[in-house]
TIFIVO-543812 format. One line per field, with one value per residue: residue in one letter; chain; x, y, z of N, C-alpha, C in turn. Coordinates in steps of 0.1 Angstrom, whole numbers, plus 2048, in hexadecimal, padded with zeros to 3 digits. Layout:
resn <- a;...
chain <- A;...
n.east <- X;...
n.north <- Y;...
n.up <- Z;...
ca.east <- X;...
ca.north <- Y;...
ca.up <- Z;...
c.east <- X;...
c.north <- Y;...
c.up <- Z;...
This chain:
resn <- m;t;s;l;r;r;s;i;a;i;l;a;l;a;v;v;a;l;a;l;v;g;a;v;a;a;d;a;g;a;d;t;a;a;e;i;q;r;k;l;e;a;a;r;e;k;i;a;d;a;e;k;k;k;e;s;l;g;e;q;i;s;n;l;d;g;r;l;a;a;i;q;k;k;l;e;s;l;g;g;r;i;e;a;v;e;e;r;l;s;v;t;r;d;k;l;e;v;l;r;d;e;l;r;l;k;k;l;e;l;a;e;a;q;a;e;l;e;l;e;q;k;n;f;a;e;r;a;v;l;s;y;k;s;d;d;l;d;y;v;d;v;l;l;a;s;s;s;f;e;d;l;i;s;r;v;t;v;i;h;e;l;l;s;g;n;d;k;l;v;g;g;l;e;a;i;r;d;e;v;d;a;e;k;d;a;i;a;e;r;e;r;e;v;a;e;a;v;h;v;l;q;e;k;s;d;e;l;a;a;l;r;a;a;q;a;e;s;q;a;a;a;l;a;v;r;q;e;k;r;a;a;m;k;s;v;s;r;d;l;a;e;l;e;r;q;e;d;q;l;l;a;e;s;r;a;l;s;g;v;v;g;s;s;g;s;t;g;s;g;n;g;s;l;s;w;p;v;s;g;s;v;v;s;p;f;g;w;r;m;h;p;i;l;g;y;r;r;f;h;s;g;i;d;i;a;v;g;y;g;v;p;i;r;s;s;a;a;g;t;v;i;y;a;s;w;m;g;g;y;g;n;v;i;i;v;d;h;g;d;g;l;s;t;l;y;a;h;q;s;s;l;a;a;g;n;g;a;r;v;s;r;g;q;v;v;g;y;v;g;s;t;g;l;s;t;g;p;h;l;h;f;e;v;r;v;n;g;n;p;v;d;p;m;g;y;l
chain <- A;A;A;A;A;A;A;A;A;A;A;A;A;A;A;A;A;A;A;A;A;A;A;A;A;A;A;A;A;A;A;A;A;A;A;A;A;A;A;A;A;A;A;A;A;A;A;A;A;A;A;A;A;A;A;A;A;A;A;A;A;A;A;A;A;A;A;A;A;A;A;A;A;A;A;A;A;A;A;A;A;A;A;A;A;A;A;A;A;A;A;A;A;A;A;A;A;A;A;A;A;A;A;A;A;A;A;A;A;A;A;A;A;A;A;A;A;A;A;A;A;A;A;A;A;A;A;A;A;A;A;A;A;A;A;A;A;A;A;A;A;A;A;A;A;A;A;A;A;A;A;A;A;A;A;A;A;A;A;A;A;A;A;A;A;A;A;A;A;A;A;A;A;A;A;A;A;A;A;A;A;A;A;A;A;A;A;A;A;A;A;A;A;A;A;A;A;A;A;A;A;A;A;A;A;A;A;A;A;A;A;A;A;A;A;A;A;A;A;A;A;A;A;A;A;A;A;A;A;A;A;A;A;A;A;A;A;A;A;A;A;A;A;A;A;A;A;A;A;A;A;A;A;A;A;A;A;A;A;A;A;A;A;A;A;A;A;A;A;A;A;A;A;A;A;A;A;A;A;A;A;A;A;A;A;A;A;A;A;A;A;A;A;A;A;A;A;A;A;A;A;A;A;A;A;A;A;A;A;A;A;A;A;A;A;A;A;A;A;A;A;A;A;A;A;A;A;A;A;A;A;A;A;A;A;A;A;A;A;A;A;A;A;A;A;A;A;A;A;A;A;A;A;A;A;A;A;A;A;A;A;A;A;A;A;A;A;A;A;A;A;A;A;A;A;A;A;A;A;A;A;A;A;A;A;A;A;A;A;A;A;A;A;A;A;A;A
n.east <- 39A;399;3B3;3BD;3AF;3B8;3D3;3D2;3C6;3DA;3EE;3E2;3E1;3FC;401;3F3;401;419;411;40B;424;42C;41B;423;43C;434;432;449;45E;479;489;4A7;4C1;4C7;4AF;49D;4A7;4A2;487;483;48D;47A;463;469;46A;44F;445;450;442;428;42A;42E;416;405;40E;408;3EC;3E6;3ED;3DA;3C2;3C5;3C5;3AB;39D;3A3;396;37B;377;378;362;34E;34F;348;32E;322;324;314;2FC;2F7;2F4;2DF;2CA;2C9;2C1;2A8;29B;29A;28A;272;26B;268;253;23F;23D;234;21B;20F;20E;1FD;1E6;1E3;1DF;1C7;1B6;1B9;1AD;193;18F;192;17C;168;16F;16B;150;148;152;142;12A;12F;134;11B;10D;11B;113;0F8;0FA;106;0F2;0E0;0EF;0F1;0D7;0D5;0E3;0D2;0C4;0BE;0D2;0CF;0B4;0AD;0B7;0AA;091;090;080;087;0A3;0B0;0A8;0B4;0CF;0D0;0C9;0E0;0F4;0ED;0F0;10C;117;10E;11C;137;139;139;153;163;15A;162;17E;182;179;18D;1A4;19E;19D;1B8;1C7;1BE;1C6;1E2;1E8;1E1;1F4;20C;20A;208;221;232;229;232;24E;253;24B;25E;274;26F;270;28B;298;28E;29A;2B5;2B4;2AE;2C5;2D9;2D0;2D4;2EF;2F7;2ED;2FE;317;312;310;32A;337;32D;337;353;355;34E;364;378;372;375;391;39A;392;3A2;3BB;3BA;3BA;3D3;3E3;3DE;3E8;402;40A;408;41B;432;431;435;44F;45D;459;467;481;485;484;49A;4AF;4AD;4B1;4CB;4D9;4D6;4E0;4F9;505;510;529;535;543;543;540;52B;52A;520;50B;4E9;4CF;4AC;495;47B;464;454;441;44E;43E;440;459;47C;485;47B;458;436;421;405;3F2;3F9;3FD;413;436;44D;469;471;47F;485;47B;45A;44D;435;424;416;405;418;42C;44D;469;489;4AC;4C0;4DB;4F8;4FD;4FB;4E1;4D8;4C3;4A4;485;469;462;455;444;44D;445;449;46B;489;4AC;4C9;4EB;503;51E;53A;52D;514;4F2;4D2;4AE;48F;46E;44D;446;433;43B;45A;478;491;4A9;4B7;4D9;4DD;4EE;4E9;4E4;4E7;4C7;4BB;49E;491;47A;456;43F;429;412;419;41D;41B;409;3FA;3F2;3FC;41D;440;457;475;496;4B6;4D4;4F1;50B;4F8;4E8;4CC;4CB;4C4;4B4;4B2;4C9;4D9;4CD
n.north <- 11C;109;100;116;118;100;106;11B;10D;0FB;10C;117;101;0FE;114;10D;0F7;102;112;0FF;0F7;100;0F3;0D9;0DC;0DD;0C3;0B9;0CA;0E2;0E7;0DD;0F4;0F0;0E4;0F8;10A;0FD;0FD;119;11E;10F;11D;136;12F;129;142;150;142;14A;165;166;15A;16E;184;17A;177;192;19B;18D;197;1B2;1AE;1A5;1BB;1CC;1BE;1BF;1DA;1DE;1CE;1DC;1F4;1EA;1E3;1FC;207;1F5;1FA;214;210;1FE;20F;222;212;208;221;227;212;217;22F;226;213;225;233;21E;21A;232;22F;21A;225;238;226;21A;231;236;21F;224;23A;22D;21C;230;23A;223;220;237;231;21C;229;23A;227;21D;234;236;21F;225;23A;22D;21D;231;23C;227;225;23D;23A;231;246;25F;278;28E;290;296;2AF;2BD;2BC;2D0;2EB;305;31C;31D;305;2F4;2F9;2EF;2D4;2CB;2CF;2BD;2A5;2A6;2A6;28D;27C;282;280;266;25D;26D;263;249;24C;25A;247;233;240;246;22B;223;234;22E;213;216;225;213;1FF;20D;214;1FB;1F1;203;1FD;1E3;1E7;1F6;1E4;1D0;1DE;1E2;1C8;1C2;1D4;1CB;1B2;1BB;1C9;1B4;1A4;1B6;1B8;19E;19C;1B0;1A3;18D;19A;1A5;18E;185;199;195;17C;182;194;183;172;184;18C;174;170;186;180;169;176;185;16F;164;179;17A;161;164;178;169;155;165;16D;155;150;164;15C;143;14C;15A;146;137;148;14B;131;12B;13F;138;11D;120;133;127;11E;105;0E7;0C7;0A3;099;082;06D;065;06A;073;069;083;083;06A;055;04A;048;058;062;05D;066;072;06C;06D;065;07F;084;098;0A8;094;08C;082;08D;09C;094;0A4;09D;08B;082;080;070;07E;089;0A9;0C2;0B2;0B0;0BA;0AE;0B6;0A7;0A4;0B3;0D6;0F6;10D;11A;126;131;136;142;133;136;11C;109;112;117;112;101;101;0EE;0F0;0D7;0D6;0CE;0D0;0C5;0C7;0CA;0CB;0D7;0D8;0E9;0EF;0F4;106;116;10B;113;12D;141;13B;12E;115;0F3;0D3;0AF;0A0;0B5;0C9;0DB;0E5;0E2;0CB;0D3;0E2;0F7;10F;103;0EA;0CA;0BF;0B7;0AE;0A5;0B2;0A8;0AE;0A6;0B5;0B7;0CC;0DE;0D0;0B9;099;076;072;05A;04C;057;056
n.up <- 6B5;6C8;6CC;6D8;6F0;6FB;6FF;711;726;72C;734;74B;75B;75F;76E;785;78C;793;7A8;7BA;7C2;7DA;7EB;7E7;7F3;80C;814;80B;810;80C;7EC;7DB;7D2;7B7;7AE;7B3;7A1;789;789;788;76E;75F;766;75B;740;73C;741;72B;716;71D;719;6FD;6F4;6FD;6ED;6D4;6D6;6D9;6BF;6B0;6BA;6B2;696;694;69C;686;672;67B;679;65D;656;662;654;63A;641;646;62D;61E;62B;622;607;606;610;5FC;5E6;5F0;5F2;5D7;5CF;5DC;5CF;5B5;5B9;5C0;5A7;598;5A3;59C;581;57E;588;573;55F;566;564;548;53F;546;536;51E;51E;51C;503;4F3;4F6;4E9;4D0;4CA;4C7;4B2;49F;49D;492;47B;46F;46A;459;445;43B;433;420;40E;406;3FA;3E3;3D0;3C8;3B1;3AC;39C;398;3B2;3B5;3A1;3AB;3BD;3CD;3CE;3CB;3E3;3EF;3DE;3E4;3FE;3FB;3EC;3FF;414;406;402;41C;425;415;41A;436;43D;437;448;461;461;460;479;48C;488;490;4AB;4B4;4AF;4BF;4D9;4DB;4D9;4EF;503;4FF;504;51F;52A;524;532;54C;54E;54C;563;577;573;57A;595;59E;599;5A9;5C2;5C4;5C5;5DD;5EF;5EB;5F5;60F;618;615;628;63F;640;643;65C;66B;668;676;690;695;694;6A9;6BE;6BE;6C3;6DD;6EA;6E6;6F4;70D;710;70F;727;739;733;73A;756;75D;756;768;77F;77B;77B;795;7A2;799;7A5;7C0;7C0;7BA;7D2;7E5;7DC;7E0;7FC;806;7FC;809;824;827;81C;82B;842;83D;83F;832;823;823;832;841;85C;879;87E;895;899;894;89E;8AA;895;878;857;83E;825;810;807;7E7;7C5;7BD;7B8;7B7;7CC;7C8;7B1;79E;790;78D;7A5;7B6;7D7;7F1;80B;829;834;854;866;881;8A0;8A8;8B8;8C3;8D0;8BD;8B7;8B4;89C;89F;8AF;8AA;899;899;87B;86E;878;875;862;842;826;816;828;841;863;869;871;86C;871;873;871;86D;858;83F;843;849;859;855;862;85E;85D;878;895;8A9;8B1;8C2;8C5;8BE;8A3;89D;8B4;8C9;8C7;8D6;8CF;8CE;8DB;8E0;8C5;8BB;8B5;8A8;88D;876;865;84A;828;82C;830;848;86B;86D;86A;855;84A;842;835;82C;818;813;80B;7F9;7F6;806;80B;829;836;834;847;85F
ca.east <- 398;39B;3C1;3C0;3AA;3C1;3DF;3CF;3C4;3E8;3F5;3DC;3E6;40A;401;3EE;40C;423;40B;40C;432;42D;413;42C;446;42F;434;457;468;47F;490;4B5;4C3;4C6;4A1;496;4AC;49B;479;484;48E;46D;45A;46D;465;440;443;453;437;41C;42C;42C;408;3FF;411;400;3DE;3E5;3ED;3CD;3B8;3C7;3C0;39C;398;3A3;38B;36F;376;375;354;345;34F;33F;320;31D;323;309;2F1;2F4;2F0;2D1;2C1;2C7;2B9;29B;295;296;27F;266;267;263;246;235;23A;22B;20D;209;20B;1F1;1DB;1E1;1D9;1B8;1B0;1B9;1A3;186;18E;191;16E;160;172;165;142;147;154;136;120;133;132;10C;10A;121;10A;0EC;0FE;109;0E5;0DB;0F7;0ED;0CA;0D6;0E9;0C7;0BE;0C3;0D5;0CA;0A6;0AC;0BA;09F;085;091;075;08D;0B1;0B4;0A5;0BF;0DC;0CE;0CA;0EE;0FC;0EA;0F6;11A;11A;10B;127;144;138;13D;161;168;156;16B;18B;182;179;19A;1AD;19C;1A1;1C6;1CC;1BB;1CF;1F0;1E9;1E1;201;216;208;20B;230;238;226;23B;25B;254;24A;26B;27D;26C;275;29A;29C;28B;2A5;2C1;2B2;2AF;2D3;2E1;2CC;2DA;2FE;2F8;2EC;30A;321;30F;314;339;33B;32A;341;360;354;34F;372;381;36F;37C;39F;39D;391;3AF;3C6;3B9;3BE;3E2;3EA;3DD;3F1;410;40D;40A;428;43C;431;43C;45D;463;45A;472;48D;487;488;4A7;4B8;4AC;4B8;4D9;4DF;4D6;4E9;506;50B;516;537;53B;543;547;538;51F;52A;51C;4FE;4DF;4C4;49F;490;46E;460;448;443;451;432;444;468;484;487;470;44C;42A;41A;3F7;3E9;3FC;3FB;41F;441;454;473;46E;48D;487;471;44F;44B;428;425;40C;408;41E;437;45A;473;497;4B7;4C6;4E9;4FC;500;4F7;4D5;4DB;4B6;498;47B;45F;468;44C;43C;451;43F;454;475;497;4B7;4D4;4F8;50B;52C;53E;523;508;4E7;4C4;4A3;483;464;43F;445;429;443;469;47D;49F;4AB;4C1;4E6;4DE;4F5;4E0;4EA;4DE;4BB;4B5;491;492;46D;44B;438;41D;40E;41A;420;412;409;3EC;3EF;408;428;44D;45E;483;4A0;4C5;4DB;4FF;50F;4EC;4E0;4C5;4CE;4BA;4B6;4B2;4D7;4E0;4C6
ca.north <- 121;0FE;0FF;121;114;0F6;10D;122;103;0F5;117;118;0F5;101;11D;105;0EE;10B;116;0F3;0F4;103;0E8;0CD;0DF;0DA;0B5;0B5;0D4;0EB;0E0;0E1;100;0EC;0E1;105;110;0F6;103;126;11D;10B;128;140;12A;12B;151;153;13D;152;172;163;159;17C;18C;174;17B;1A0;19D;188;1A1;1BD;1AA;1A4;1C9;1D1;1B7;1C5;1E8;1DC;1C9;1E8;1FD;1E4;1E3;209;209;1EE;201;21F;20B;1F9;21A;228;209;209;22D;226;208;21E;238;21E;20E;230;235;213;21C;23D;22A;211;22F;23D;21B;219;23D;233;215;22B;242;224;218;23A;23A;218;224;241;22A;214;233;23F;21C;21D;23F;232;215;22B;242;224;219;23C;23E;21D;229;249;236;22E;253;267;285;299;291;29D;2BD;2C3;2BC;2DB;2F5;312;31C;31A;2F7;2ED;2F9;2E7;2C6;2C9;2CF;2B1;29A;2A6;2A1;27F;275;285;27D;258;25C;272;25B;23D;251;25D;23A;22C;248;243;21E;222;23C;226;207;21B;229;207;1F8;215;213;1ED;1F0;20A;1F5;1D7;1EC;1FA;1D7;1CA;1E6;1DF;1BA;1C2;1DB;1C3;1A8;1C2;1CC;1A7;1A1;1BE;1B5;191;19F;1B7;199;185;1A2;1A6;181;184;1A2;18F;171;188;199;178;16D;18E;18B;168;172;190;178;161;180;187;163;162;183;176;156;169;17E;15E;14F;16E;16D;148;152;16C;153;139;153;15D;139;133;151;148;124;12D;147;131;112;125;13C;11F;11D;0F8;0DF;0B9;098;096;075;06D;05F;074;06D;06C;08F;07F;05C;054;043;050;056;066;05C;06E;06F;06F;067;06A;088;081;0A3;0AC;089;088;07F;099;098;097;0A7;099;081;087;077;072;080;092;0B7;0C6;0A9;0B6;0B7;0AF;0B8;099;0A4;0C0;0DF;104;111;125;12C;12E;140;13E;133;132;110;101;117;119;108;103;0FA;0EC;0EC;0CE;0D6;0C5;0D1;0BD;0CF;0C4;0D5;0D2;0E1;0E9;0EF;0FD;110;113;10B;118;138;141;13D;126;108;0E8;0C6;0A4;09D;0C1;0CE;0E7;0EA;0D9;0C7;0DB;0E1;105;110;0FC;0DC;0C4;0BA;0B7;0A5;0AB;0B1;0A7;0AD;0A5;0BB;0B7;0D7;0E4;0C7;0AF;08B;06E;072;04C;048;05E;054
ca.up <- 6C3;6D1;6D0;6E1;6FD;701;703;71E;731;730;73C;758;763;763;77A;791;791;79A;7B5;7C3;7C6;7E9;7F1;7E7;7FC;81A;817;807;815;802;7E2;7DA;7C9;7A9;7AC;7B2;795;77F;789;782;75F;75A;767;751;733;73C;73F;71D;70E;71F;712;6EF;6F2;6FF;6E1;6C9;6D8;6D6;6B1;6AB;6BE;6A9;689;695;69C;679;66B;67F;673;64F;655;666;648;630;645;644;61E;61A;630;619;5FA;608;612;5EF;5DE;5F6;5EE;5C9;5CE;5E0;5C5;5AA;5BC;5BF;599;593;5A8;594;573;57F;588;566;557;56A;55D;53A;53C;546;529;513;51E;516;4F4;4ED;4F5;4DE;4C4;4C6;4C3;4A5;496;49A;489;46E;468;466;44D;43A;436;42C;414;405;400;3F2;3D7;3C7;3C5;3A5;3B2;393;39C;3BF;3B3;399;3B3;3C6;3CA;3CD;3CB;3F1;3F1;3D6;3EC;40A;3F6;3E9;40C;41B;3FF;404;429;426;40E;420;444;43F;437;455;46C;461;464;487;493;487;498;4B9;4B8;4AF;4CB;4E5;4DB;4DB;4FD;50B;4FD;50A;52D;52E;523;53E;558;54E;54F;571;57F;572;582;5A3;5A0;599;5B6;5CD;5C4;5C9;5EB;5F6;5EA;5FE;61C;61B;617;635;64A;640;649;66A;671;669;680;69D;697;697;6B7;6C8;6BE;6CA;6EB;6EF;6E7;6FE;71A;711;712;735;740;731;743;764;75F;755;775;789;778;77F;7A3;7A6;796;7B0;7CC;7BE;7BC;7E0;7EC;7D8;7E8;80B;808;7F9;814;831;827;818;835;84C;839;841;826;826;81D;839;848;86A;87C;884;89D;894;89B;8A5;8A9;88C;86B;84B;835;818;810;7FF;7D9;7BB;7C1;7B1;7C0;7CE;7C3;7A4;796;788;795;7AA;7BF;7E5;7F6;819;82C;83D;85F;86C;890;8A5;8AA;8C4;8C7;8CF;8B2;8BC;8AB;899;8A3;8B4;8A0;89B;891;871;86A;881;872;858;835;81B;817;833;84D;86D;866;877;865;87A;86C;87A;869;84D;834;846;850;85A;854;869;859;861;886;89B;8B0;8B1;8D0;8C4;8B6;899;8A3;8C1;8C8;8CC;8D7;8CA;8D6;8E1;8D9;8BD;8B7;8B7;89C;88A;868;85F;83C;81F;831;831;856;873;86A;869;848;84F;837;837;821;818;80B;805;7F0;7FE;805;811;837;83B;834;852;86C
c.east <- 39B;3A9;3C4;3BB;3B3;3CE;3DD;3CD;3D1;3EF;3EF;3E0;3F4;40A;3FD;3FA;416;41E;40C;41A;433;426;41C;437;441;431;443;461;46E;487;49F;4B6;4C2;4B7;49A;49A;4A4;48D;479;484;481;463;45C;469;456;43D;445;447;42B;41E;42A;41D;401;402;409;3F2;3DC;3E4;3DF;3C2;3B9;3C2;3B1;396;398;398;37E;36C;372;366;34B;344;347;330;31A;31B;316;2FC;2ED;2EE;2E1;2C7;2BE;2BE;2AA;294;291;28A;272;261;261;255;23B;232;231;21D;207;206;1FF;1E5;1D8;1DA;1CA;1B0;1AE;1AF;195;184;18C;182;165;162;16B;156;13F;149;148;12B;122;131;123;108;10F;118;0FE;0EF;101;0FC;0DF;0E2;0F4;0E0;0CC;0DD;0DE;0C0;0C5;0C5;0D0;0BB;0A4;0AE;0AF;092;085;086;07B;09C;0B7;0B3;0B0;0CC;0DB;0D0;0D9;0F7;0FA;0F1;105;11E;118;117;134;144;13C;14C;168;165;15F;179;18C;181;186;1A4;1AB;1A0;1B1;1CC;1CA;1C5;1DE;1F2;1E9;1EE;20C;216;20C;21A;237;235;22F;249;25D;253;257;275;27B;271;285;29E;299;296;2B2;2C0;2B4;2BE;2DB;2DD;2D3;2E9;300;2F7;2F8;316;31F;312;323;33D;338;334;34F;360;355;35D;37B;37E;376;38B;3A3;39C;39E;3BB;3C6;3BE;3CD;3E9;3E9;3E7;3FF;414;410;417;433;43D;438;44B;464;464;465;47F;490;48B;496;4B2;4B9;4B4;4C7;4E0;4E0;4E0;4F8;50D;512;525;53D;53A;547;53E;52C;51F;527;50E;4F6;4D5;4B7;49A;483;46C;453;44B;445;445;435;453;46F;485;47A;464;440;422;40B;3EE;3EC;3FB;407;42B;448;45E;470;47C;48F;47E;466;44D;43E;429;41B;410;40E;429;444;462;481;4A1;4BD;4D4;4EC;4FF;4FB;4EB;4D9;4CF;4AB;48E;471;466;45E;444;440;44A;44B;45E;482;4A0;4C3;4E0;500;51A;52F;534;516;4FE;4DA;4BA;497;478;456;43D;43A;430;451;46E;48C;4A0;4B6;4CF;4E8;4E6;4EB;4E8;4E1;4D3;4B5;4A8;494;485;462;443;42B;419;40E;41F;416;412;3FB;3E9;3FC;411;435;453;46D;48C;4AE;4CC;4EA;504;503;4E3;4D9;4CA;4C4;4BD;4B8;4C0;4DF;4D9;4C9
c.north <- 115;0FD;10B;11E;109;0FC;114;118;0FD;100;118;10D;0F7;10A;116;0FD;0F6;10F;10B;0EF;0F6;0F8;0DB;0CF;0DC;0CC;0B1;0BE;0DB;0E2;0E4;0ED;0FC;0E9;0EE;10C;10A;0FB;111;126;119;116;133;13C;12C;13A;155;14F;146;160;171;162;166;184;187;178;18A;1A3;198;192;1AD;1BA;1AA;1B2;1CF;1CB;1BC;1D2;1E7;1D7;1D4;1F1;1F7;1E5;1F1;20C;202;1F4;20C;21B;205;204;220;21F;209;216;22D;21D;20F;227;231;218;219;233;22A;215;227;237;221;21A;234;233;21A;225;23A;229;21A;233;239;21F;223;23B;22F;21A;22D;23B;222;21D;237;234;21B;228;23C;228;21B;234;239;220;224;23E;234;220;234;245;234;23B;259;275;291;29B;298;2AB;2C4;2C4;2C8;2E5;303;311;318;30B;2EF;2ED;2F0;2D8;2C2;2C7;2C1;2A5;29A;2A1;292;277;276;280;26F;256;261;269;24F;241;253;250;233;233;246;235;21C;229;234;21A;20B;21F;21D;200;200;214;205;1EB;1F7;203;1E9;1DC;1EF;1ED;1D0;1D1;1E3;1D1;1BA;1C9;1D3;1B8;1AE;1C5;1BF;1A3;1A9;1BB;1A8;194;1A6;1AD;191;18D;1A4;19A;180;18D;19C;184;177;18E;18E;173;177;18D;17F;16A;17C;189;16F;16A;183;17B;161;16D;180;16A;15A;170;174;157;158;16E;160;149;159;164;149;140;156;151;135;13B;14E;13B;125;135;140;126;117;12D;134;11E;10F;0F0;0D1;0AF;094;089;076;068;06A;06C;071;079;08C;070;05B;04C;04C;04D;05B;066;066;069;071;067;06C;072;085;08B;0A6;0A0;086;087;08C;095;09D;098;0A3;08D;087;07C;07A;073;08A;0A0;0BA;0BD;0B1;0B1;0B9;0AF;0AA;098;0B2;0C9;0ED;107;11D;12C;128;139;13A;13E;12D;126;107;105;11A;10E;10B;0FB;0FA;0E8;0E4;0CE;0CC;0C5;0CA;0C7;0C7;0CF;0CF;0DC;0DF;0EA;0F8;108;10C;114;10F;123;138;144;134;119;0FE;0DB;0BB;0A1;0A9;0C5;0DB;0ED;0DF;0D7;0CF;0D9;0EF;104;108;0ED;0D7;0BF;0B9;0AB;0AC;0A8;0B2;0A6;0AC;0AB;0BA;0C2;0DE;0DC;0BC;0A1;083;06D;064;047;04E;05B;046
c.up <- 6CD;6D6;6DA;6EF;704;706;710;729;736;739;74A;761;767;76E;786;796;798;7A8;7BF;7C8;7D5;7F0;7F2;7F2;80A;81E;814;80B;809;7F9;7E2;7D1;7BB;7A5;7AA;7A5;789;77E;784;773;759;75B;75D;743;731;73A;731;714;710;718;703;6EC;6F3;6F3;6D5;6CA;6D5;6C7;6AB;6AE;6B5;69B;689;695;68E;670;66E;67A;665;64D;658;65A;63D;634;643;635;619;61F;627;60C;5FB;609;604;5E6;5E3;5F2;5DF;5C7;5D2;5D6;5B9;5AD;5BB;5B0;593;597;5A0;586;574;581;57B;55D;55A;563;54E;536;53D;53A;51D;512;518;507;4ED;4EC;4EA;4D1;4C0;4C1;4B5;49A;492;490;47B;467;463;459;441;433;42E;41F;409;3FE;3F7;3E4;3CC;3C2;3B8;3AA;3A9;396;3A8;3BD;3AB;3A0;3BD;3C2;3C9;3CD;3D9;3F4;3E9;3DE;3F7;406;3F3;3F5;413;414;401;412;42B;420;415;42F;447;440;443;461;46D;465;473;490;493;490;4A7;4BD;4B9;4BC;4D8;4E6;4DE;4EA;507;50B;505;51A;532;52E;52F;54B;559;552;55E;57A;57E;57A;591;5A7;5A2;5A6;5C2;5CF;5C9;5D8;5F3;5F6;5F4;60C;621;61E;625;640;64B;647;658;672;673;674;68E;6A0;69B;6A5;6C1;6C9;6C5;6D9;6F1;6F0;6F2;70C;71B;714;721;73D;73F;73A;751;766;75F;762;780;788;77D;78E;7A8;7A3;7A1;7BD;7CB;7C0;7CB;7E8;7E9;7E0;7F7;80E;806;804;821;831;825;823;840;84A;83A;834;82A;820;825;840;857;86D;882;88B;897;89C;8A3;8A3;8A0;880;860;841;827;817;807;7F1;7D1;7BF;7B8;7BB;7C1;7C8;7B5;79A;78D;792;799;7B5;7CD;7EC;805;81C;835;848;866;87C;894;8A7;8B8;8CA;8C6;8C4;8B8;8B1;8A9;89D;8A8;8A8;8A3;892;888;86B;873;87E;868;84B;82B;81F;823;840;857;86B;86D;86F;86E;871;876;876;85E;841;837;84E;850;85B;85A;866;85F;870;88B;8A3;8B0;8C0;8D0;8BB;8AC;8A0;8B0;8BE;8CE;8CD;8D1;8D3;8DC;8D9;8D2;8B9;8BA;8AA;89A;87B;861;851;833;823;832;83F;85E;86F;86A;85B;84C;843;83D;82B;823;80E;804;7FD;7F9;7FB;80D;820;83D;83C;83F;860;872
């Protein structure tokens, strides 16, 4: 993104530089047709670069839109998966709670069974004592001691129950103990399995949540990049429009200059002496110079003469006024054709004193010093052109 910002900054500076062409003209006057053509070519190159940047940004934005759509789809899928896992997790936790309730109930039942077991063990111990004592009895004597047949039957039944009851009691105790132990083991195993399932589901839920957070972060980052690129697109579009406007302005100035100078029909070398149009100091000479605002070298197609507001401007030689009107950054300007391809230009006038087509003599007032157009203060921008091309006025004054 740094390179993108740098490209936009450079493009913006190019627009500012083009916008300041008029400001430079305020001090330097109109450029030659060749200079304007060079500027046109430079402007068109910048327009082509801006259009390429715009196209590239459009492709990047389109790619980001596709990426965002894919991320959104993944987020929706993850959301569904997380909901399913969380639902399973909730059900599993409920099952675990039920199992824990069952385990608590079984523990109560186990406590009751253990109490019953202790009671049966006590009974068994008493029967064992009784059985031990009965081993010393002579069962024949017991039977012979019966007073009647019914007493005999009763004695036989008691002895049988005593002997068989011990075996049943032992078997019952062992069965109860085995059943309780098995139930405890089964419940403990199920509780362990459910707890493990809860742990696994919790890990899965955390993993999905982390993935969803990462996807959301990616989405936010992509959105931020898209917004930045859309802002860059707007900036490039604005700069492109400004460059195209500057191109139109340069074309108009080129046509105006070519039409004015070319319409005089005179050609030649421009030899001859010219008079100073005003009395003052030259504060900006003809030729290449370091521009005080732009900070780089630029060609100055005339000279700037420091003079007060409203001072009369006089024609440097006899000739015909071929242009007397407003011309962009020049403000109010008069161009006088002196024949043999020689013409002079007087810019930034506060008011004009000669009309288009007028014949003027050397020293005749053609206007008054001002600061119209793109100018920083009252002064006269004076140009000498030969066949439409600027030359150093100092060689003719």
